[in-house]
N, C-alpha and C positions, 0 to 999 in steps of 0.2 A: 544247305538251312534250315534250318528247325522245320517239322512237320503241323506243327500245331498254336493255335493265338494265343490269347487275353483273352485280342482287344475284335472288337465290330470294324466291318470294310462301313462305311457311309458311300453312299449310290446317293448320284449327280441328279438331280431332274433332267427334263424334256431341254432343260434348257441348256447342260450343259454344268447347271452349278448345284453345290456342296451345299449344304445350310448347316455352322457351328454356332454351338447356340452361346451365349454370351464367356459361360464358364470357359469352352472350348478354347475362344480368342484370349480368353484375361492367361491361357495357358502357352500360347507363344507368346504376348505383350510379353509376361514376363520370362523365359526363358531368351528373350530374341533381347534384354533389359541387359542379363547375366550374361549374353553369352558375348558381346557387339565388343565390350572392354577388354576379357581374353581372345579374342580374336583377330581386334588387333593392336595389341601385343602381342601373341605368337601365332603368327596364320602369315606364309609365302604369301608375299605377291599376286603370286596370279589368282593368289583365290580372294582376295581384298582389291583386288583389279574388278574382281567377275563380281563380288559381291554388290558393291556402289557403281556392277551394270544393270543390276539385279533394281533397285531402286525396291523391294520388296517394305512390304506395309507390315509395321512396326505392330500394331495394334489389332493386327486379324490376324485372322489364318489365313496366309493367300488364297489366291483359286488357281487352280492346273489353267486354264486359259492366259488368264495375262501373263504367271512365268514363260509359257510356250511360247505367247506371241516377242519378247524378245528372245528366250532361245532360235527358233523358226525365222527370226531377223537376222543374225548374226552367225549362226551357222548352221540351220536347218534343223534340232531337235525341236522336240516337245517333248511334255512330261503328261505320260498315262497313269491315270487312278489304277490303284489294283491291291484286292488283297493285299494285310499285314505280308503273307512269308509265301512266296510262287515257285516254286521247281527256276532249277540254274535252265532248263532247260526253252522254257517260256519267259527268263530270268537274258542271254542269252540272242534268243531270237529278238525280243524288244530291242537290245542296242542295237543289235544288225539294221534298224530298223529305223535311226538315231531314232528312238524312243525310248526314255525314263521313264520306269518302273515307278512309281511313288506310291505309299501307304496314301492310304485319304484319310486314317482316321490322329489324331494327337494322342500323346499321353497321359496321364491320370494327375491328381496331387501326387499320386503316393509314390510312381516312377520320377520325380519330376525332374532329379538328378541322376536318371542313370535306369536307360531302357533297356531290354536282353531285344527286341525286334524293332526294325525301324520303320517311325510313323513319319508323317510326313512333314518336322520342322527337319527332321535326323533331312530325311532327302531332300528337301529346299533349301530350308540356309542352308545345309553341307552339302548339298551333291550338287545341284542346279549353279551354283556361283564358276563353277569349273567348265560348264556346257559352255558358256559362256564365250570362249577359248578354245578356237580354231586347234590346237593344238591339243588336244583334252580330251576334246570332241570326237578328234582322228584316233584315238592314241583307243578309245571306250569304244568306239564303234568299231574299230583293230577284231579287241575282246570279245565282243559279238561279234561280230565270222569266223573269228576262228572258234567257237565254242555251236559255229554252226556247222562247224565240215567234222566237227568230235564224238565222239561216240558218247552212250550215256559213262561211261568208265573215268573216261576221260574229264569228265568237268569239277570235279573237286581238285583233281589239280593244274586245271586250269582257272579259278574262280583265286587263283591262290597270288599270285599274278596282277589282279584287280583288285584285292584284298589288304594284300602289304603294298601297292601303292594310292591307288586313286581313294581309300577308306580309311587308310593306317599307313599312311606315304612320311616319310619326315625326308626336308632338299635340305641347302647349306641356302645361305643366301652373306657373300660380304661374310663369312667365315663367320658368321649369330646359324644357330641350329633353328628354325620352319619348320613349326606346321605345313603338309600341306595336303594331309586325307580326312576324306567330308566327314569321314565316321571323327574325326579328332573336334575339328570345328564344331559340331555338335553340342557335341557332350562334357558339359562341364569341368568333368573328376577329372575329361583323359588326354586331354588335354594338353595339360598340364602337367601331370603326369608325365605323359608323354617323351618332356623334355625337360628331365625331369634330372636328379643319381641314378633313378632305382630299374630300371629297366636298361634291360640289354642293345647295344646298337652296331650295325650287320651292315657293307658298301654295298649297294643294289650291287646283286650277277640277279641274273633270270631263270639260269637253275636252281641257284640253291633257294630261291624263295620258293618256287614251284615243288619241294622237299622240303619245305618249313611248313606241318598244324598250328593250326591255330585253332582255337577258343572266343565260340559266340560274346559266351557270359560273364567276361572278366577280361581289365585292363590288356593290353597289351605288355609280353613278358620280355618283349622284341620288335622290334622296329629295323627295318632297309632305309638304306637311307643316301639319296641322291642326291654326288656334289654339283651333277651341273641334269637342272630338267632336260638339256632336251638328252636327256642320256635312256632319258622315257620314254620319248618319240621315237626313237628311233629302234627300238623294243618291237611296236609298232610294225617295219618292215620288216623283222622275224621272220623263218616259220612256224610261230609258238604250237603249235603240232607234233612237230619235229622235234622241242624245247622238253612238252610236257614229255617225248618217252623215254629224251635222253634224261628225261626226270626220274622217268618210273626203273628204270633200270639203275638206278645207283639208290632210288630208297630213300623212304623218307629218313630226315631228319628225329633224332631222339627228344621227342616235346616237352618243354621248359615252363611247363604245369603238365597239375594232377592231369591224367588220366578221361579221368570221369566224364561224363558230356562231353570229348569229344566235337571242333565242330563234320573234323578232316581229315 
């Protein structure tokens, strides 16, 4: 993960409420309005069902507490406001505790179409819909539990399974290619890109995914595709650290992007 941020975290008051300005609420409103038809067209059913369950406000930034109330009732998860960028160790620890770390700030107008670091639109609009589904919630918790058992040298390997599935995974529904990942749901430009003829695609394979480097500051040149979403849930029962060891023994694939500023 990157180690610096261009944004400052917003802090809740004594009641847990975060104050967002009219301009910040307007950014949320406009992002939601822009993405709503895109996700309806391109996102997979589990995401769309989760978005409907949350019934997020369209005209203002939602509060962590109101999203957490829905998640707790359905899967026992909650939203935990954090600064934009946190260490891998803390990230895995929060997931293992069924807490989703959500950056508290919202992007500026200058970063409207693409923001390099996660903001609250990415975290809430992108991630929390899948966390209303017990299957995705259990998979995410399994990633966190594996992270608790991992050493720092394993973190960058393990996170790739999360990156290429929950963040940027694709799947097939009734023969049609659909986006599943949260990073795609919240990105006005990468969502259509991911389903175009431009990027490469590979079939889902845990070891291959663990061996695939990525960058956080570009549209992905490669996506992994799940033919059956149940394959992802089955991966939660694997010995993921043993998978990491095997991937490490085989080594990384050659990156499909310029190596400058590589994320992992």
